[in-house]
A tleap script that builds the chain and sets N, CA, C and O, in Angstrom:
source leaprc.protein.ff14SB
mol = sequence {
  NMET THR ALA GLU ILE ASN GLY LEU ALA THR
  GLY ILE PRO LEU LEU TYR ILE CYS TYR VAL
  ILE LEU THR ILE ILE ILE HIE LEU ALA PHE
  ALA ALA GLY VAL THR THR ASP ALA LYS ARG
  LEU SER GLY PRO GLY GLY GLY LEU PHE LEU
  VAL GLY PRO ASN MET TRP GLY PHE ALA THR
  LEU ILE GLY GLY ILE TRP VAL ALA ALA VAL
  TYR TRP LEU ILE HIE HIE SER SER LEU ARG
  SER LYS GLU PRO PRO LYS LYS ARG ASN ASN
  HIE ALA ASN GLN SER SER GLU PRO THR ASN
  ASN PRO PRO VAL CASP
}
set mol.1.N position { 0.822 -1.192 0.000 }
set mol.1.CA position { 0.000 0.000 0.000 }
set mol.1.C position { 0.864 1.254 0.000 }
set mol.1.O position { 0.560 2.210 -0.712 }
set mol.2.N position { 1.933 1.265 0.785 }
set mol.2.CA position { 2.824 2.421 0.856 }
set mol.2.C position { 3.528 2.644 -0.473 }
set mol.2.O position { 3.743 3.789 -0.872 }
set mol.3.N position { 3.883 1.590 -1.153 }
set mol.3.CA position { 4.579 1.719 -2.435 }
set mol.3.C position { 3.661 2.376 -3.473 }
set mol.3.O position { 4.127 3.161 -4.299 }
set mol.4.N position { 2.365 2.061 -3.436 }
set mol.4.CA position { 1.424 2.664 -4.374 }
set mol.4.C position { 1.275 4.166 -4.116 }
set mol.4.O position { 1.195 4.952 -5.060 }
set mol.5.N position { 1.238 4.554 -2.873 }
set mol.5.CA position { 1.115 5.969 -2.524 }
set mol.5.C position { 2.366 6.727 -2.943 }
set mol.5.O position { 2.269 7.829 -3.482 }
set mol.6.N position { 3.535 6.151 -2.703 }
set mol.6.CA position { 4.783 6.809 -3.102 }
set mol.6.C position { 4.867 6.965 -4.622 }
set mol.6.O position { 5.334 7.994 -5.111 }
set mol.7.N position { 4.425 5.969 -5.361 }
set mol.7.CA position { 4.438 6.045 -6.819 }
set mol.7.C position { 3.508 7.128 -7.325 }
set mol.7.O position { 3.833 7.836 -8.277 }
set mol.8.N position { 2.364 7.260 -6.698 }
set mol.8.CA position { 1.409 8.295 -7.079 }
set mol.8.C position { 1.953 9.685 -6.759 }
set mol.8.O position { 1.780 10.622 -7.539 }
set mol.9.N position { 2.601 9.812 -5.622 }
set mol.9.CA position { 3.143 11.104 -5.206 }
set mol.9.C position { 4.266 11.559 -6.133 }
set mol.9.O position { 4.408 12.760 -6.362 }
set mol.10.N position { 5.052 10.664 -6.662 }
set mol.10.CA position { 6.129 11.074 -7.558 }
set mol.10.C position { 5.615 11.355 -8.967 }
set mol.10.O position { 6.273 12.065 -9.728 }
set mol.11.N position { 4.448 10.812 -9.330 }
set mol.11.CA position { 3.888 11.058 -10.660 }
set mol.11.C position { 3.207 12.402 -10.775 }
set mol.11.O position { 3.177 12.975 -11.864 }
set mol.12.N position { 2.667 12.920 -9.708 }
set mol.12.CA position { 1.948 14.194 -9.742 }
set mol.12.C position { 2.866 15.354 -10.102 }
set mol.12.O position { 2.503 16.148 -10.969 }
set mol.13.N position { 4.024 15.494 -9.489 }
set mol.13.CA position { 4.904 16.601 -9.897 }
set mol.13.C position { 5.339 16.505 -11.366 }
set mol.13.O position { 5.490 17.530 -12.031 }
set mol.14.N position { 5.536 15.303 -11.867 }
set mol.14.CA position { 5.927 15.135 -13.259 }
set mol.14.C position { 4.810 15.628 -14.181 }
set mol.14.O position { 5.089 16.294 -15.178 }
set mol.15.N position { 3.554 15.312 -13.868 }
set mol.15.CA position { 2.431 15.802 -14.663 }
set mol.15.C position { 2.332 17.320 -14.584 }
set mol.15.O position { 2.041 17.978 -15.583 }
set mol.16.N position { 2.572 17.873 -13.410 }
set mol.16.CA position { 2.522 19.318 -13.236 }
set mol.16.C position { 3.608 20.005 -14.060 }
set mol.16.O position { 3.354 21.034 -14.685 }
set mol.17.N position { 4.800 19.447 -14.062 }
set mol.17.CA position { 5.907 20.014 -14.843 }
set mol.17.C position { 5.565 19.962 -16.335 }
set mol.17.O position { 5.826 20.922 -17.060 }
set mol.18.N position { 4.984 18.853 -16.798 }
set mol.18.CA position { 4.583 18.756 -18.206 }
set mol.18.C position { 3.510 19.796 -18.543 }
set mol.18.O position { 3.550 20.409 -19.609 }
set mol.19.N position { 2.563 19.991 -17.641 }
set mol.19.CA position { 1.507 20.988 -17.839 }
set mol.19.C position { 2.099 22.387 -17.936 }
set mol.19.O position { 1.707 23.162 -18.809 }
set mol.20.N position { 3.028 22.718 -17.061 }
set mol.20.CA position { 3.641 24.050 -17.066 }
set mol.20.C position { 4.431 24.267 -18.351 }
set mol.20.O position { 4.364 25.345 -18.941 }
set mol.21.N position { 5.171 23.269 -18.786 }
set mol.21.CA position { 5.965 23.391 -20.016 }
set mol.21.C position { 5.052 23.585 -21.226 }
set mol.21.O position { 5.327 24.425 -22.082 }
set mol.22.N position { 3.967 22.811 -21.299 }
set mol.22.CA position { 3.026 22.978 -22.417 }
set mol.22.C position { 2.344 24.349 -22.376 }
set mol.22.O position { 2.112 24.956 -23.422 }
set mol.23.N position { 2.030 24.827 -21.199 }
set mol.23.CA position { 1.421 26.148 -21.066 }
set mol.23.C position { 2.368 27.236 -21.547 }
set mol.23.O position { 1.952 28.161 -22.243 }
set mol.24.N position { 3.626 27.130 -21.182 }
set mol.24.CA position { 4.624 28.115 -21.624 }
set mol.24.C position { 4.758 28.101 -23.144 }
set mol.24.O position { 4.824 29.158 -23.772 }
set mol.25.N position { 4.798 26.917 -23.732 }
set mol.25.CA position { 4.923 26.801 -25.188 }
set mol.25.C position { 3.708 27.426 -25.875 }
set mol.25.O position { 3.855 28.147 -26.862 }
set mol.26.N position { 2.519 27.154 -25.360 }
set mol.26.CA position { 1.295 27.705 -25.959 }
set mol.26.C position { 1.275 29.225 -25.838 }
set mol.26.O position { 0.925 29.917 -26.794 }
set mol.27.N position { 1.642 29.746 -24.684 }
set mol.27.CA position { 1.662 31.204 -24.501 }
set mol.27.C position { 2.671 31.851 -25.443 }
set mol.27.O position { 2.377 32.887 -26.040 }
set mol.28.N position { 3.849 31.259 -25.585 }
set mol.28.CA position { 4.854 31.812 -26.500 }
set mol.28.C position { 4.368 31.792 -27.948 }
set mol.28.O position { 4.559 32.758 -28.686 }
set mol.29.N position { 3.735 30.683 -28.349 }
set mol.29.CA position { 3.262 30.565 -29.729 }
set mol.29.C position { 2.162 31.585 -30.023 }
set mol.29.O position { 2.193 32.251 -31.058 }
set mol.30.N position { 1.198 31.706 -29.125 }
set mol.30.CA position { 0.127 32.677 -29.344 }
set mol.30.C position { 0.655 34.106 -29.302 }
set mol.30.O position { 0.225 34.943 -30.096 }
set mol.31.N position { 1.570 34.396 -28.401 }
set mol.31.CA position { 2.131 35.748 -28.318 }
set mol.31.C position { 2.880 36.100 -29.598 }
set mol.31.O position { 2.762 37.220 -30.095 }
set mol.32.N position { 3.652 35.153 -30.136 }
set mol.32.CA position { 4.370 35.412 -31.389 }
set mol.32.C position { 3.390 35.648 -32.538 }
set mol.32.O position { 3.598 36.545 -33.355 }
set mol.33.N position { 2.335 34.857 -32.603 }
set mol.33.CA position { 1.344 35.016 -33.651 }
set mol.33.C position { 0.594 36.339 -33.557 }
set mol.33.O position { 0.387 37.010 -34.568 }
set mol.34.N position { 0.189 36.713 -32.358 }
set mol.34.CA position { -0.544 37.964 -32.170 }
set mol.34.C position { 0.361 39.155 -32.496 }
set mol.34.O position { -0.076 40.105 -33.145 }
set mol.35.N position { 1.614 39.106 -32.050 }
set mol.35.CA position { 2.540 40.206 -32.326 }
set mol.35.C position { 2.762 40.372 -33.824 }
set mol.35.O position { 2.741 41.491 -34.336 }
set mol.36.N position { 2.972 39.268 -34.527 }
set mol.36.CA position { 3.177 39.319 -35.980 }
set mol.36.C position { 1.953 39.884 -36.686 }
set mol.36.O position { 2.079 40.734 -37.567 }
set mol.37.N position { 0.773 39.415 -36.305 }
set mol.37.CA position { -0.451 39.898 -36.933 }
set mol.37.C position { -0.706 41.359 -36.591 }
set mol.37.O position { -1.152 42.126 -37.445 }
set mol.38.N position { -0.431 41.748 -35.361 }
set mol.38.CA position { -0.647 43.145 -34.953 }
set mol.38.C position { 0.295 44.082 -35.695 }
set mol.38.O position { -0.097 45.195 -36.047 }
set mol.39.N position { 1.526 43.656 -35.938 }
set mol.39.CA position { 2.453 44.488 -36.711 }
set mol.39.C position { 1.963 44.638 -38.144 }
set mol.39.O position { 2.110 45.703 -38.743 }
set mol.40.N position { 1.385 43.582 -38.693 }
set mol.40.CA position { 0.836 43.655 -40.043 }
set mol.40.C position { -0.352 44.610 -40.080 }
set mol.40.O position { -0.481 45.404 -41.012 }
set mol.41.N position { -1.213 44.539 -39.078 }
set mol.41.CA position { -2.393 45.410 -39.039 }
set mol.41.C position { -2.039 46.866 -38.779 }
set mol.41.O position { -2.769 47.759 -39.210 }
set mol.42.N position { -0.949 47.123 -38.093 }
set mol.42.CA position { -0.611 48.506 -37.765 }
set mol.42.C position { 0.078 49.222 -38.917 }
set mol.42.O position { 0.483 50.376 -38.778 }
set mol.43.N position { 0.212 48.554 -40.038 }
set mol.43.CA position { 0.836 49.165 -41.209 }
set mol.43.C position { -0.038 50.244 -41.819 }
set mol.43.O position { -1.054 50.627 -41.239 }
set mol.44.N position { 0.355 50.741 -43.000 }
set mol.44.CA position { -0.395 51.810 -43.663 }
set mol.44.C position { -1.835 51.399 -43.946 }
set mol.44.O position { -2.098 50.306 -44.448 }
set mol.45.N position { -2.754 52.290 -43.616 }
set mol.45.CA position { -4.165 52.034 -43.869 }
set mol.45.C position { -4.833 51.152 -42.832 }
set mol.45.O position { -6.050 50.969 -42.873 }
set mol.46.N position { -4.078 50.611 -41.918 }
set mol.46.CA position { -4.652 49.742 -40.894 }
set mol.46.C position { -4.760 50.459 -39.579 }
set mol.46.O position { -4.686 51.686 -39.515 }
set mol.47.N position { -4.930 49.706 -38.555 }
set mol.47.CA position { -5.003 50.312 -37.240 }
set mol.47.C position { -5.321 49.286 -36.175 }
set mol.47.O position { -6.060 48.329 -36.407 }
set mol.48.N position { -4.757 49.500 -35.019 }
set mol.48.CA position { -5.015 48.642 -33.873 }
set mol.48.C position { -5.840 49.404 -32.855 }
set mol.48.O position { -5.788 50.632 -32.788 }
set mol.49.N position { -6.587 48.676 -32.078 }
set mol.49.CA position { -7.382 49.277 -31.026 }
set mol.49.C position { -6.630 49.152 -29.708 }
set mol.49.O position { -5.959 48.152 -29.452 }
set mol.50.N position { -6.752 50.159 -28.895 }
set mol.50.CA position { -6.254 50.218 -27.524 }
set mol.50.C position { -4.748 50.410 -27.420 }
set mol.50.O position { -4.313 51.447 -26.920 }
set mol.51.N position { -3.933 49.462 -27.867 }
set mol.51.CA position { -2.481 49.536 -27.674 }
set mol.51.C position { -1.762 49.083 -28.944 }
set mol.51.O position { -2.397 48.659 -29.909 }
set mol.52.N position { -0.439 49.178 -28.934 }
set mol.52.CA position { 0.366 48.797 -30.083 }
set mol.52.C position { 0.618 47.300 -30.167 }
set mol.52.O position { 0.186 46.544 -29.297 }
set mol.53.N position { 1.317 46.872 -31.213 }
set mol.53.CA position { 1.546 45.448 -31.445 }
set mol.53.C position { 2.348 44.766 -30.342 }
set mol.53.O position { 2.033 43.640 -29.956 }
set mol.54.N position { 3.381 45.435 -29.832 }
set mol.54.CA position { 4.196 44.795 -28.801 }
set mol.54.C position { 3.422 44.612 -27.499 }
set mol.54.O position { 3.627 43.626 -26.791 }
set mol.55.N position { 2.537 45.549 -27.179 }
set mol.55.CA position { 1.734 45.408 -25.962 }
set mol.55.C position { 0.712 44.290 -26.115 }
set mol.55.O position { 0.445 43.562 -25.159 }
set mol.56.N position { 0.134 44.144 -27.316 }
set mol.56.CA position { -0.775 43.019 -27.545 }
set mol.56.C position { -0.021 41.703 -27.383 }
set mol.56.O position { -0.542 40.755 -26.795 }
set mol.57.N position { 1.203 41.642 -27.902 }
set mol.57.CA position { 2.003 40.422 -27.759 }
set mol.57.C position { 2.330 40.130 -26.312 }
set mol.57.O position { 2.245 38.980 -25.881 }
set mol.58.N position { 2.709 41.160 -25.542 }
set mol.58.CA position { 3.027 40.972 -24.131 }
set mol.58.C position { 1.792 40.526 -23.347 }
set mol.58.O position { 1.874 39.641 -22.496 }
set mol.59.N position { 0.659 41.142 -23.641 }
set mol.59.CA position { -0.584 40.766 -22.957 }
set mol.59.C position { -0.948 39.315 -23.254 }
set mol.59.O position { -1.430 38.599 -22.376 }
set mol.60.N position { -0.717 38.882 -24.492 }
set mol.60.CA position { -0.999 37.499 -24.855 }
set mol.60.C position { -0.014 36.553 -24.188 }
set mol.60.O position { -0.380 35.439 -23.814 }
set mol.61.N position { 1.219 36.983 -24.037 }
set mol.61.CA position { 2.207 36.159 -23.337 }
set mol.61.C position { 1.771 35.898 -21.902 }
set mol.61.O position { 1.937 34.791 -21.389 }
set mol.62.N position { 1.217 36.908 -21.259 }
set mol.62.CA position { 0.765 36.764 -19.878 }
set mol.62.C position { -0.596 36.065 -19.807 }
set mol.62.O position { -0.782 35.146 -19.009 }
set mol.63.N position { -1.544 36.499 -20.639 }
set mol.63.CA position { -2.916 36.007 -20.544 }
set mol.63.C position { -3.235 34.780 -21.370 }
set mol.63.O position { -4.260 34.134 -21.153 }
set mol.64.N position { -2.370 34.451 -22.313 }
set mol.64.CA position { -2.549 33.242 -23.099 }
set mol.64.C position { -3.687 33.309 -24.100 }
set mol.64.O position { -3.936 34.337 -24.730 }
set mol.65.N position { -4.366 32.187 -24.226 }
set mol.65.CA position { -5.377 32.027 -25.260 }
set mol.65.C position { -6.562 32.967 -25.063 }
set mol.65.O position { -7.230 33.323 -26.034 }
set mol.66.N position { -6.834 33.373 -23.827 }
set mol.66.CA position { -7.961 34.281 -23.574 }
set mol.66.C position { -7.691 35.663 -24.158 }
set mol.66.O position { -8.585 36.265 -24.753 }
set mol.67.N position { -6.498 36.163 -23.998 }
set mol.67.CA position { -6.160 37.470 -24.576 }
set mol.67.C position { -6.097 37.362 -26.096 }
set mol.67.O position { -6.502 38.286 -26.801 }
set mol.68.N position { -5.591 36.236 -26.606 }
set mol.68.CA position { -5.572 36.030 -28.055 }
set mol.68.C position { -6.994 36.020 -28.615 }
set mol.68.O position { -7.230 36.525 -29.712 }
set mol.69.N position { -7.937 35.448 -27.871 }
set mol.69.CA position { -9.334 35.438 -28.306 }
set mol.69.C position { -9.918 36.851 -28.314 }
set mol.69.O position { -10.662 37.208 -29.227 }
set mol.70.N position { -9.590 37.642 -27.319 }
set mol.70.CA position { -10.054 39.039 -27.280 }
set mol.70.C position { -9.454 39.814 -28.451 }
set mol.70.O position { -10.147 40.597 -29.101 }
set mol.71.N position { -8.170 39.599 -28.719 }
set mol.71.CA position { -7.505 40.254 -29.854 }
set mol.71.C position { -8.230 39.905 -31.151 }
set mol.71.O position { -8.508 40.780 -31.971 }
set mol.72.N position { -8.533 38.617 -31.331 }
set mol.72.CA position { -9.215 38.199 -32.553 }
set mol.72.C position { -10.602 38.833 -32.644 }
set mol.72.O position { -10.994 39.306 -33.710 }
set mol.73.N position { -11.343 38.848 -31.546 }
set mol.73.CA position { -12.683 39.452 -31.557 }
set mol.73.C position { -12.631 40.915 -31.957 }
set mol.73.O position { -13.469 41.384 -32.728 }
set mol.74.N position { -11.652 41.634 -31.437 }
set mol.74.CA position { -11.555 43.070 -31.719 }
set mol.74.C position { -11.077 43.339 -33.139 }
set mol.74.O position { -11.565 44.266 -33.786 }
set mol.75.N position { -10.135 42.549 -33.632 }
set mol.75.CA position { -9.471 42.889 -34.889 }
set mol.75.C position { -9.888 42.061 -36.101 }
set mol.75.O position { -9.665 42.496 -37.231 }
set mol.76.N position { -10.479 40.893 -35.911 }
set mol.76.CA position { -10.750 40.034 -37.071 }
set mol.76.C position { -12.174 39.508 -37.159 }
set mol.76.O position { -12.537 38.931 -38.184 }
set mol.77.N position { -12.981 39.677 -36.149 }
set mol.77.CA position { -14.348 39.157 -36.210 }
set mol.77.C position { -15.262 40.173 -36.889 }
set mol.77.O position { -14.818 41.249 -37.290 }
set mol.78.N position { -16.506 39.833 -37.012 }
set mol.78.CA position { -17.465 40.745 -37.632 }
set mol.78.C position { -17.796 41.928 -36.716 }
set mol.78.O position { -18.511 42.841 -37.128 }
set mol.79.N position { -17.288 41.922 -35.486 }
set mol.79.CA position { -17.470 43.066 -34.594 }
set mol.79.C position { -16.629 44.262 -35.041 }
set mol.79.O position { -16.942 45.407 -34.714 }
set mol.80.N position { -15.566 43.988 -35.788 }
set mol.80.CA position { -14.676 45.053 -36.240 }
set mol.80.C position { -15.337 45.864 -37.352 }
set mol.80.O position { -15.988 45.317 -38.243 }
set mol.81.N position { -15.158 47.146 -37.278 }
set mol.81.CA position { -15.648 48.022 -38.330 }
set mol.81.C position { -14.859 47.757 -39.612 }
set mol.81.O position { -13.686 47.387 -39.562 }
set mol.82.N position { -15.496 47.946 -40.732 }
set mol.82.CA position { -14.817 47.740 -42.019 }
set mol.82.C position { -13.783 48.821 -42.291 }
set mol.82.O position { -12.864 48.618 -43.085 }
set mol.83.N position { -13.926 49.963 -41.641 }
set mol.83.CA position { -13.009 51.079 -41.837 }
set mol.83.C position { -11.998 51.110 -40.693 }
set mol.83.O position { -12.401 51.110 -39.530 }
set mol.84.N position { -10.692 51.138 -40.987 }
set mol.84.CA position { -9.676 51.164 -39.932 }
set mol.84.C position { -9.822 52.386 -39.033 }
set mol.84.O position { -10.355 53.408 -39.465 }
set mol.85.N position { -9.353 52.295 -37.784 }
set mol.85.CA position { -9.498 53.401 -36.836 }
set mol.85.C position { -8.877 54.704 -37.317 }
set mol.85.O position { -9.429 55.775 -37.063 }
set mol.86.N position { -7.740 54.638 -38.008 }
set mol.86.CA position { -7.086 55.869 -38.469 }
set mol.86.C position { -7.978 56.634 -39.442 }
set mol.86.O position { -8.058 57.861 -39.378 }
set mol.87.N position { -8.650 55.915 -40.344 }
set mol.87.CA position { -9.523 56.579 -41.308 }
set mol.87.C position { -10.777 57.100 -40.630 }
set mol.87.O position { -11.259 58.181 -40.970 }
set mol.88.N position { -11.316 56.346 -39.671 }
set mol.88.CA position { -12.506 56.813 -38.945 }
set mol.88.C position { -12.200 58.089 -38.188 }
set mol.88.O position { -13.026 59.002 -38.160 }
set mol.89.N position { -11.031 58.171 -37.576 }
set mol.89.CA position { -10.644 59.382 -36.847 }
set mol.89.C position { -10.513 60.563 -37.784 }
set mol.89.O position { -10.899 61.676 -37.427 }
set mol.90.N position { -9.979 60.349 -38.973 }
set mol.90.CA position { -9.854 61.435 -39.948 }
set mol.90.C position { -11.224 61.928 -40.393 }
set mol.90.O position { -11.432 63.132 -40.539 }
set mol.91.N position { -12.160 61.007 -40.608 }
set mol.91.CA position { -13.509 61.399 -41.028 }
set mol.91.C position { -14.234 62.131 -39.912 }
set mol.91.O position { -15.007 63.052 -40.173 }
set mol.92.N position { -13.995 61.734 -38.685 }
set mol.92.CA position { -14.664 62.383 -37.552 }
set mol.92.C position { -14.149 63.807 -37.364 }
set mol.92.O position { -14.895 64.672 -36.904 }
set mol.93.N position { -12.902 64.065 -37.705 }
set mol.93.CA position { -12.316 65.394 -37.540 }
set mol.93.C position { -12.731 66.361 -38.642 }
set mol.93.O position { -12.636 67.576 -38.467 }
set mol.94.N position { -13.187 65.836 -39.768 }
set mol.94.CA position { -13.613 66.709 -40.868 }
set mol.94.C position { -15.023 67.213 -40.586 }
set mol.94.O position { -15.849 66.498 -40.019 }
set mol.95.N position { -15.287 68.443 -40.985 }
set mol.95.CA position { -16.624 68.991 -40.749 }
set mol.95.C position { -17.588 68.409 -41.770 }
set mol.95.O position { -17.207 68.102 -42.900 }
set mol.96.N position { -18.829 68.261 -41.364 }
set mol.96.CA position { -19.841 67.708 -42.255 }
set mol.96.C position { -20.649 68.794 -42.942 }
set mol.96.O position { -21.610 68.489 -43.648 }
set mol.97.N position { -20.281 70.060 -42.750 }
set mol.97.CA position { -21.000 71.161 -43.381 }
set mol.97.C position { -20.614 71.258 -44.853 }
set mol.97.O position { -19.441 71.120 -45.202 }
set mol.98.N position { -21.600 71.496 -45.713 }
set mol.98.CA position { -21.278 71.606 -47.138 }
set mol.98.C position { -20.514 72.914 -47.413 }
set mol.98.O position { -20.697 73.924 -46.734 }
set mol.99.N position { -19.683 72.850 -48.400 }
set mol.99.CA position { -18.920 74.046 -48.790 }
set mol.99.C position { -19.749 74.878 -49.745 }
set mol.99.O position { -20.662 74.366 -50.392 }
set mol.100.N position { -19.435 76.151 -49.834 }
set mol.100.CA position { -20.159 77.061 -50.732 }
set mol.100.C position { -19.495 77.192 -52.079 }
set mol.100.O position { -19.868 78.056 -52.872 }
set mol.101.N position { -18.539 76.371 -52.346 }
set mol.101.CA position { -17.851 76.433 -53.634 }
set mol.101.C position { -18.746 75.844 -54.726 }
set mol.101.O position { -19.328 74.776 -54.533 }
set mol.102.N position { -18.861 76.517 -55.858 }
set mol.102.CA position { -19.682 75.985 -56.950 }
set mol.102.C position { -18.967 74.803 -57.592 }
set mol.102.O position { -17.738 74.740 -57.583 }
set mol.103.N position { -19.725 73.874 -58.145 }
set mol.103.CA position { -19.088 72.717 -58.804 }
set mol.103.C position { -18.313 73.160 -60.031 }
set mol.103.O position { -18.712 74.091 -60.731 }
set mol.104.N position { -17.233 72.503 -60.277 }
set mol.104.CA position { -16.388 72.806 -61.444 }
set mol.104.C position { -16.812 71.927 -62.586 }
set mol.104.O position { -16.884 70.706 -62.450 }
set mol.105.N position { -17.109 72.577 -63.777 }
set mol.105.CA position { -17.526 71.806 -64.958 }
set mol.105.C position { -16.360 71.506 -65.842 }
set mol.105.O position { -16.521 70.866 -66.881 }
savepdb mol mol.pdb
quit
């Protein structure tokens, strides 16, 4: 009976170590993917919400798949506006009043 308990006790830390290693690998992979995609989106004509690409990558490194899911929802799902944030900000800053200039023929 004692031998069975000792065998079980030595197996639990090994499973925990495997779990931690797999978690680290998953966090690194998702963080690298999010950072790469965020850098692509932050290029000309694009735009990121809230923070820059490196901060999204760091947040994903810490938060893992949950932060990656939030990133995807904000930037790639149908919740995202079709117009990038930079262009929306430019349109919001322009006045909507018509000009008095006559049309040019």
